[in-house]
C-alpha positions in Angstrom: 37.5 36.1 71.4 38.3 32.6 70.3 38.3 29.6 72.7 42.1 30.1 72.9 41.7 33.6 74.4 43.2 35.1 71.2 41.5 38.2 70.0 40.2 37.7 66.4 41.2 41.2 65.7 44.9 40.3 66.3 44.7 37.9 63.3 45.2 39.1 59.8 42.3 37.0 58.6 39.5 34.9 60.1 40.3 31.2 59.8 37.9 29.2 57.7 35.6 27.5 60.2 35.3 24.4 58.0 39.0 23.7 58.9 38.3 23.8 62.6 38.7 20.2 63.7 38.4 20.8 67.5 35.2 18.9 68.0 36.3 15.9 65.9 39.6 15.2 67.6 40.0 12.5 70.3 43.1 12.7 72.6 43.7 9.2 73.9 45.2 8.8 77.4 48.3 7.2 75.8 48.9 10.4 73.8 48.5 12.9 76.6 52.2 13.7 76.5 54.0 15.2 73.5 55.6 12.7 71.2 58.1 15.2 69.9 59.4 18.6 71.1 60.8 21.3 68.8 62.4 24.6 69.5 59.1 26.5 69.8 56.4 23.8 69.7 55.3 20.4 70.8 53.7 17.6 68.7 50.8 15.6 70.1 49.3 12.5 68.6 45.5 12.3 68.3 42.7 10.7 66.2 40.1 12.1 63.9 37.4 9.6 62.7 39.8 6.7 63.5 42.7 8.3 61.6 45.9 9.3 63.4 46.9 12.9 63.2 49.6 15.2 64.6 48.7 18.4 66.5 51.4 21.1 66.5 51.0 23.2 69.7 53.1 26.4 70.0 54.9 26.5 73.3 53.8 29.5 75.4 56.7 29.6 77.9 57.8 33.2 78.3 54.7 34.6 76.5 53.2 36.7 79.4 52.0 40.0 78.0 49.1 40.8 75.7 51.6 42.0 73.1 53.5 38.8 73.1 50.2 36.8 72.9 49.2 38.9 69.9 52.6 38.1 68.3 52.2 34.4 69.0 48.7 34.5 67.4 50.1 36.2 64.3 52.9 33.7 64.1 50.5 30.8 64.2 48.2 32.5 61.8 51.1 33.2 59.4 52.3 29.6 59.4 48.8 28.4 58.9 48.2 30.7 55.9 51.6 29.9 54.3 51.2 26.2 54.8 47.6 26.2 53.4 48.9 27.8 50.2 50.8 24.7 49.1 49.6 21.3 47.9 52.3 18.9 46.8 53.2 15.3 47.2 56.5 16.2 48.9 55.0 18.7 51.4 53.2 17.6 54.6 49.5 18.1 54.1 47.7 20.8 56.1 44.4 19.3 57.4 43.2 22.3 59.5 43.4 23.8 62.9 42.1 23.1 66.4 42.0 24.5 69.9 44.3 22.3 72.0 43.0 22.0 75.6 45.2 23.5 78.3 45.8 20.8 80.8 48.1 22.7 83.1 47.2 22.9 86.8 46.9 26.7 86.4 44.1 26.2 83.9 43.8 28.7 81.1 42.4 28.9 77.6 42.8 26.4 74.8 45.7 27.0 72.4 45.2 27.5 68.7 47.1 24.6 67.0 47.8 23.2 63.6 46.8 19.7 62.4 48.5 17.4 59.9 48.6 13.6 59.1 50.5 11.5 61.6 53.7 10.2 60.1 54.5 6.9 61.8 57.8 6.5 60.0 59.2 9.6 61.7 61.9 11.7 60.2 63.9 10.9 57.1 67.0 10.4 59.3 65.2 8.0 61.6 63.9 6.2 58.5 67.3 5.8 57.0 68.8 4.7 60.3 66.1 2.0 60.7 66.2 0.9 57.0 69.9 1.0 55.9 69.0 -0.2 52.4 66.5 2.5 51.7 66.9 4.5 48.5 68.4 7.7 49.8 68.5 9.2 46.3 64.7 9.0 46.1 64.4 10.7 49.4 66.8 13.5 48.3 65.0 13.9 45.0 61.6 14.1 46.8 62.9 16.8 49.2 64.3 19.0 46.4 61.0 18.6 44.5 59.2 19.9 47.6 61.6 22.8 47.8 61.1 23.6 44.2 57.3 23.8 44.7 57.7 26.2 47.6 60.1 28.4 45.6 57.7 28.4 42.7 55.1 29.7 45.1 57.6 32.4 46.2 57.8 30.7 49.6 61.2 30.2 51.4 61.1 27.4 53.9 63.8 28.8 56.2 64.4 25.7 58.3 65.3 22.8 56.1 66.9 20.0 58.1 66.5 16.3 58.7 64.1 16.8 61.6 61.7 18.7 59.3 61.6 16.0 56.6 59.0 13.3 57.5 58.3 10.0 55.8 54.8 8.9 54.8 53.6 5.3 55.2 54.6 4.7 51.6 58.2 5.9 52.2 57.7 9.3 50.5 59.5 12.3 52.0 57.5 15.4 52.9 58.7 18.8 54.1 57.2 19.9 57.4 57.3 22.8 59.8 56.6 26.2 58.2 57.2 28.1 61.4 60.1 30.1 59.8 58.7 30.1 56.2 58.4 33.5 54.5 57.2 34.9 51.3 59.9 36.2 48.9 57.6 39.1 48.1 56.0 40.0 51.4 52.2 39.7 51.5 51.1 42.6 53.7 48.2 40.5 55.0 50.7 38.1 56.6 52.3 40.7 58.8 55.9 40.9 59.8 57.8 37.7 59.1 60.4 37.8 61.8 58.7 39.1 64.9 60.3 38.3 68.3 58.1 36.4 70.7 60.7 35.7 73.4 64.1 37.1 74.2 66.0 33.9 74.0 69.0 33.6 71.7 67.6 30.9 69.5 64.4 32.8 69.0 66.3 35.6 67.2 67.9 33.2 64.8 66.5 32.7 61.3 66.9 28.9 61.2 68.6 26.2 63.2 72.3 27.1 63.8 74.0 24.1 62.3 72.0 24.2 59.1 72.3 28.0 58.6 74.2 29.5 55.7 77.1 31.8 56.6 75.4 34.9 55.3 72.6 34.6 57.8 75.1 34.8 60.6 77.2 37.5 59.1 74.5 40.1 58.8 71.5 40.8 61.1 69.6 42.3 58.1 70.1 39.2 55.9 66.8 37.3 55.5 66.3 33.7 54.5 66.0 33.2 50.8 66.2 30.6 48.1 70.0 30.5 48.4 70.0 29.8 52.2 67.4 27.0 51.6 69.9 25.5 49.1 72.7 25.6 51.7 70.4 23.9 54.3 69.4 21.3 51.7 73.1 20.4 51.3 73.3 19.9 55.1 70.2 17.7 54.9 71.9 15.5 52.2 74.9 15.3 54.6 72.6 14.2 57.4 70.9 11.6 55.3 74.2 10.0 54.1 76.3 10.2 57.3 73.4 10.0 59.9 75.2 12.8 61.7 74.4 16.5 62.1 76.4 19.2 60.3 79.5 20.3 62.1 79.3 17.0 64.1 82.8 17.7 65.6 81.4 20.9 67.3 80.0 20.0 70.7 77.6 22.9 70.9 75.6 25.0 68.5 77.6 28.1 69.6 80.8 26.3 68.5 79.1 25.3 65.2 78.1 28.9 64.6 81.7 30.0 65.2 82.9 27.4 62.8 80.4 28.6 60.2 81.6 32.2 60.6 85.3 31.0 60.2 84.4 29.6 56.8 84.5 25.9 57.7 82.2 23.6 55.8 79.5 21.4 57.5 81.7 18.3 57.2 85.4 18.3 58.0 87.1 16.0 55.5 90.6 14.8 55.4 90.9 12.3 52.5 91.0 8.6 53.7 92.4 6.5 52.2 95.0 8.9 50.9 94.1 8.5 47.2 90.4 9.2 47.8 88.9 12.6 47.3 85.5 11.6 48.6 84.6 11.2 52.3 84.1 7.7 53.5 80.3 8.0 54.1 79.9 9.2 50.5 81.9 6.4 48.9 78.7 4.9 47.5 77.5 8.4 46.4 80.5 10.4 45.1 78.4 12.7 42.9 76.3 13.6 46.0 79.5 14.9 47.7 80.1 17.1 44.7 76.5 18.3 45.0 77.0 19.1 48.7 80.1 21.2 47.9 78.1 23.2 45.4 75.3 23.8 47.9 78.0 25.0 50.3 79.5 27.6 48.0 80.2 30.6 50.2 80.1 32.9 47.2 76.3 33.2 47.1 75.9 34.1 43.4 77.9 31.0 42.5 75.9 28.7 44.7 74.0 26.0 42.8 70.3 26.7 42.2 67.3 24.5 42.8 66.7 23.9 39.0 70.4 23.0 38.7 70.1 20.6 41.6 67.2 18.9 39.9 69.3 18.2 36.8 72.4 17.3 38.7 73.9 14.0 37.7 73.7 12.6 41.2 69.9 12.7 41.1 69.5 12.0 37.4 71.2 8.6 37.1 71.0 5.4 39.1 73.6 5.2 41.9 76.2 2.6 41.7 79.1 2.3 44.1 82.4 3.6 42.7 84.4 2.2 45.5 86.5 -0.8 45.1 86.7 -3.8 47.4 89.5 -3.9 49.9 91.8 -6.6 48.6 92.1 -10.0 50.3 94.7 -9.7 53.1 98.0 -11.4 52.5 98.0 -15.0 53.5 99.1 -15.5 57.1 102.0 -17.8 55.9 103.6 -14.7 54.3 102.6 -12.4 57.2 103.8 -14.5 60.1 107.5 -15.5 60.4 108.0 -19.2 60.1 109.6 -19.2 63.6 106.4 -18.1 65.3 103.5 -20.4 66.2 100.1 -19.5 64.9 98.5 -19.6 68.4 101.3 -18.1 70.4 99.9 -16.3 73.4 102.5 -13.5 73.4 103.9 -11.2 70.8 106.4 -12.5 68.3 108.8 -9.6 67.3 108.9 -8.9 63.5 110.8 -6.7 61.2 109.0 -3.6 59.9 110.1 -4.4 56.4 107.8 -7.5 56.2 104.4 -7.2 54.5 102.0 -5.3 56.6 98.9 -7.3 55.8 96.8 -4.2 56.2 96.3 -2.4 52.9 96.0 1.4 52.8 93.9 1.3 49.7 92.4 -1.2 47.3 94.2 -2.2 44.2 91.3 -4.0 42.6 89.5 -2.4 39.7 86.3 -4.4 40.1 83.2 -3.0 41.9 81.7 -5.1 44.6 78.2 -6.1 43.7 75.4 -8.2 45.2 76.6 -11.3 43.3 80.0 -11.0 44.9 78.4 -10.7 48.3 76.3 -13.8 47.6 79.4 -15.6 46.5 81.3 -14.7 49.7 78.4 -15.8 51.8 78.3 -19.1 50.0 82.0 -19.6 50.6 81.5 -18.9 54.3 78.8 -21.5 54.5 81.1 -24.1 52.8 84.0 -23.3 55.1 81.9 -23.5 58.2 80.5 -26.9 57.2 83.9 -28.4 56.0 86.4 -26.7 58.4 84.3 -25.3 61.2 83.2 -21.8 62.2 86.5 -21.0 64.0 89.0 -22.2 61.3 91.4 -19.5 60.1 90.2 -19.9 56.5 86.5 -19.4 57.6 87.5 -16.3 59.5 89.4 -15.1 56.4 86.3 -15.4 54.3 84.2 -13.6 57.0 86.8 -10.8 57.1 86.6 -10.5 53.3 82.8 -10.1 53.5 83.2 -7.4 56.1 85.6 -5.6 53.8 83.2 -5.9 51.0 80.4 -4.4 53.0 82.7 -1.6 54.0 83.5 -0.8 50.4 79.7 -0.5 49.8 79.2 1.8 52.7 77.3 -0.8 54.7 79.3 -0.1 57.8 76.9 -1.6 60.3 77.0 -4.9 58.6 80.8 -4.7 58.3 81.0 -3.9 62.0 78.8 -6.8 63.0 80.8 -9.4 61.1 84.2 -8.1 62.1 83.2 -8.0 65.7 82.5 -11.7 65.5 85.8 -12.4 63.7 87.9 -10.4 66.2 86.3 -12.2 69.2 87.1 -15.6 67.7 90.6 -14.6 66.6 91.5 -13.2 70.0 90.3 -16.3 71.7 91.7 -18.9 69.2 94.7 -17.2 67.7 95.7 -14.8 70.5 95.8 -11.0 71.0 99.1 -10.6 69.1 98.5 -12.8 66.1 98.8 -10.7 62.9 95.3 -11.8 61.8 94.0 -10.4 65.1 95.8 -7.1 64.4 94.1 -7.0 61.0 90.7 -7.4 62.6 91.4 -4.8 65.3 92.5 -2.3 62.6 89.5 -3.0 60.4 87.0 -2.8 63.3 88.4 0.5 64.5 87.8 1.8 61.0 84.2 0.7 61.1 83.7 2.5 64.3 85.1 5.7 62.8 82.9 5.2 59.7 79.8 4.9 62.0 80.9 7.9 64.1 81.3 5.7 67.1 84.3 7.8 68.0 85.0 6.8 71.6 85.0 3.1 70.5 87.2 4.0 67.5 89.6 5.8 69.8 89.8 3.0 72.4 90.4 0.2 69.8 92.7 2.4 67.8 95.0 2.9 70.8 94.8 -0.8 71.6 95.7 -1.8 68.0 98.8 0.5 67.9 100.0 -0.8 71.3 99.6 -4.4 70.2 101.5 -3.6 66.9 104.3 -2.1 68.9 104.7 -5.4 70.7 104.8 -7.4 67.5 106.9 -5.2 65.2 110.4 -4.1 65.9 109.8 -0.8 64.1 107.0 1.3 62.7 105.7 0.0 59.4 103.0 0.9 56.9 100.3 -0.9 58.9 101.1 0.8 62.1 101.4 4.2 60.5 97.9 3.8 58.9 96.4 3.0 62.3 98.1 6.1 63.7 96.7 8.1 60.8 93.2 6.7 61.5 93.5 7.6 65.1 94.4 11.1 64.2 91.2 11.3 62.1 89.2 10.1 65.0 90.6 12.7 67.4 90.0 15.3 64.8 86.3 14.5 64.7 86.3 14.5 68.5 87.8 18.0 68.3 90.7 16.8 70.5 93.2 18.7 68.3 96.2 18.1 70.6 95.8 14.4 70.4 95.0 14.6 66.6 98.3 16.5 66.2 100.2 13.9 68.1 99.1 11.0 65.9 99.2 12.8 62.6 102.8 13.9 63.5 103.8 10.3 64.3 102.2 9.0 61.1 103.9 11.8 59.2 107.4 11.3 60.7 107.2 7.5 60.1 106.0 7.8 56.5 108.6 10.4 55.8 111.3 8.0 57.1 110.0 5.0 55.2 108.5 6.4 52.0 110.1 9.9 51.7 108.7 13.4 51.9 107.1 13.4 48.4 105.1 10.2 48.9 101.3 10.7 48.7 100.7 9.0 52.0 103.3 11.2 53.7 101.6 14.3 52.3 98.2 13.2 53.5 99.6 12.8 57.0 101.1 16.3 56.6 97.7 17.7 55.6 96.1 16.2 58.6 98.8 17.6 60.8 98.3 21.1 59.3 94.5 20.9 60.0 95.1 19.7 63.6 97.6 22.5 64.3 95.3 25.1 62.8 92.1 24.0 64.6 94.1 23.8 67.8 95.1 27.5 67.5 98.8 26.9 66.6 98.6 28.9 63.5 102.4 29.6 63.2 103.2 25.9 63.4 100.4 25.1 61.0 101.8 27.7 58.5 105.2 26.0 58.7 103.8 22.6 57.8 101.5 24.2 55.1 104.4 26.0 53.4 106.3 22.7 52.8 103.1 20.7 52.0 101.8 23.1 49.4 105.2 23.4 47.7 105.5 19.6 47.4 102.0 19.0 46.2 102.3 21.8 43.6 105.5 20.3 42.4 104.5 16.6 42.4 100.7 16.9 41.6 100.3 20.3 40.0 98.1 23.3 40.8 95.0 21.7 39.4 95.1 18.6 41.5 92.1 18.5 44.0 94.4 17.6 46.9 96.8 20.4 46.0 93.9 22.9 45.9 92.6 21.7 49.3 95.9 22.2 50.9 96.3 25.6 49.3 92.8 26.7 50.5 93.6 25.7 54.0 97.0 27.5 53.8 95.2 30.6 52.6 92.8 30.6 55.6 95.8 30.2 57.9 97.6 33.1 56.3 94.5 35.3 56.6 94.2 34.4 60.3 97.9 35.3 60.8 97.4 38.7 59.0 99.7 37.7 56.1 97.2 39.1 53.6 99.6 39.6 50.7 100.6 35.9 50.7 97.0 34.9 51.1 96.1 37.1 48.1 98.7 35.3 46.0 97.1 31.9 46.8 93.7 33.3 46.1 94.8 34.4 42.7 96.2 30.9 41.9 93.0 29.2 43.2 90.8 31.6 41.2 92.5 30.7 37.9 90.1 28.6 35.8 91.2 24.9 35.6 
C-alpha cells in the first residue's frame, strides 16, 4: 500500500520513485486552501527548494467504495503517464507526483497528486484581460503548436478551453490538465480511458459542455478525437478574442448543450454595422473569425485540420486592423437647429429628416494606426490648454479618440474616454443636446462590445427615450440605437424584447429607406433570429421568406449575407417539418461558389 492508501496493484505501473517529491514539498500556511478549483480537482500552491509549484489534487467527494478508489487511482495514474509522455514548450511541464496530506477532521490517508510549475500569470484569458495589448496571435499559435505535438504523439487532449491554457512567466502559453486526455490507439497498459468515478452528469461528459463538438453530444459512443480538439480550439480562440465563454447567451451549461444539439455555433452573430460580415470583437482579427468558422464545421470530414490551421493566413501573417475609423461626427452647427440654444436644459424638437449625427458605418478608407492615435492625443492636449477641458471642441476630439479606439477593438479604452465625455456633456450641454445623444449612443455600443449587457440595455433605453424627446419622428440615428438594443437583448437571450426592438428598427427603416435597403434587411434578419429563438417559428418563417427573396434578388445567392439568411431559413423550415423546402435551400447552399 502507498501512503495514500492506494493499492499498488490497482495501478498499471509502479511510479518512478525519483519523481516522488513528497518529502521536498513545503506547504506554507498562506497556501493551505486551494487557489483554483476544477470540475474534479483542486490546485494548491507549494514550494520545492524555494521554487513555487502547483499541486493538482483529485477531489474524492463521492468516492466511497474500494472499486471507486481503484478507478480514481487508475485515473490519476493514466493522467500521469500520458502527461509524462510529452515534452514541449507549449505544454505544461510534468515535474512529478506527491502524496498530498489529508487535512480533513476525519483524518485519512494522503492523496496521490500531480506536480507542475506554478504559473503566476494564470490562464490565457486572465492574461489577455489584464494585458489588453498582448499579442493574442502568438498565444493562439502557441496553443495550436502544443495541440500538434500532442496529436503527433497520438494523444487527444479532450478538454481544450481557456481555463486549461496557462501563461508562463515569459508570456508563453502552455496546455494543461490531461485528466481527459486519451491515446488515439489505446495503450492497454493505460486501462480504460473513460471510466466513471461518480454518478454526476458532468462526470459522464467527455469534455466541458460549452467547448464540446456536436458529435460528442449526439452519440454516447463517440469518443474525443483530433477533430473534437479542433472544435474546442476554435472555442478557445473565441474566448481569447471576446473574453467571453462559448454560447455566452446561454445562462446554463444545459442550455448551451441544447443550443449545440440544435446546430447553433458558439457565437451568435448578427452583422453590425450592417455592411460588416465580421463580429465586432473580431474586427481587428477578421481572418481569425474565418478560422473559427472552419473549426466549427459541423460536417466533421470537412472540418479544418491542425496542419491546415498552422498554415492558415490568420496565424501566418502579422495582424493589422482592417476596420476603418468611425468618421468625425457632423459639426453641431449642422446638427442643432439655429433656433435652439446649445445649453438648453430641455429637449428641442427636430425633424427626422435632419442629419442624424450618428453614423451607421464608417465611410473612411484609411486604417486607424498608432500615429493617428498619437495625433488625436496631441490635439486633445492642445484643446485642453487653449480652450479648456470642457469646451465642446475638446470634447469632440476626445470623442473622436474614443471612436478610433473602438475601430481598433480597444473597447475598454473607448469606454473610459466616452464615459468622461458623456459626464461633461450632460453637465455642461444638457441631457438632450445632440452631442450628448451621440455620446450616449456610442457608450452603449462600447458596453455591448465589452459584453456589459445590463449597462448596454439601460443606456440604450435611455438614449432612445431622449431621442424621442428631441426628434419629431424616427430617424436613422434612433433606428440604429433600436437595432443595437435588439442585439443586446439577443445576447441576453431575452428574445421577446429583442423581437420588439428589431421590429421597430425594421418598420422604421422600411418606411424611410425602403424594403430593399441593406440596413432594412439587416433589421429583418435580426427579427427573424429573435422570432426563431423565441419559439415563434411560423412568424420567423414569414419574415425569412421575404428576407431571403429580397437578398437573393438584390445581392445574389453567393453573397455572404444572403447565405446566412438562407441557412437560418433552412433551419427554421426543418424545425417546422417543411423538409422539401429545406432540401431546396440546402441544394442551393451546397452549390460551389
